[in-house]
N, C-alpha and C positions, 0 to 999 in steps of 0.2 A: 403365514406371511409370505408375500411374493419376493422373489429374488430382485434386489435393486439393480443388479447388473445383468438383467436378462437381455438377450439379443435384440428384442424389439425396442427396449428403452435405449440401448446403445445406438441402434440405427436411427432412432428419432433424434437423439442428441447429436449425432453426426450430421444429420440433415439440417438441423437448426444451426449448427456451427458453420457449415458450408454456406448456407443462405446468408448468415450474418457476415461472413468473410467476403462474399461476393458484393454485398451491399456496401461494406466499408471500402472495398477496392474501387467500386463504381463512384462513390462519393468523392474519394480521394482524387481520382482522375478527372472527373467531370465538373466539379464545383470550384469555380474560381475564388481565390482568396485575395482580397486587396490588402496590401501592407500599408499601414499609416506612415506617412513621411513627416516626421517631426523635425523642426529646426533644432540645431544643437543646443540652443539656449533652453528650449522647453524640455529636451531629453535629459539634460543634466540638472535641471532645476530642483528635482526632488531627491537627489542622491543622499542627503542627510537622513531623510525619512526612511529610505531603503536600508541604510546602515543600521538605524535603530531597530527596524523590523527584523533584520538579520540577527541582531543580538538577542532580541526577544525570542525568536524561533530557536536559536541555539540554547538559550537558557531553559526553555520549556522541554526541548529534546533531551538535554542533559538530565533534567529532573526526572523525566519519564524513564530514561534508561537506568538511572539510579534506582528508581522504584522497582523496575523489573529485576535488576541484578540482586537487590536486597531480598525481594520475595523469593527468587529462585534459591538463593543461599539459605533462606529460612526454611524453605520447603525441603531442601536437601538435608539440612540439619535435623528437621523433624523426621524425615524418612530414616536417616541413620539411627536416630534415637529409637524409633519404632522397631527397626530391624535388630538393634542390640537387645532390646527387651524381650523379643520373642525367642523362645527356645527352639533349637533346631534338632 
């Protein structure tokens, strides 16, 4: 099996990274971006929908974090039980 961190691979990765960085810098400097000018009435028209969306995102994030914490706790408990049962 070949070494995944060989100098040739690392050099190729560095070249790809530099080319991508140059491309992103060039696009950032040379491509104009037009900002939409909305009247205040249009800009504030949908704030209730934005608030409801924020609440939905917070609920989903809290649920996801709860699952992660619960699974980590269960994994630690299983690991502790496994380690207790093995003779040293």
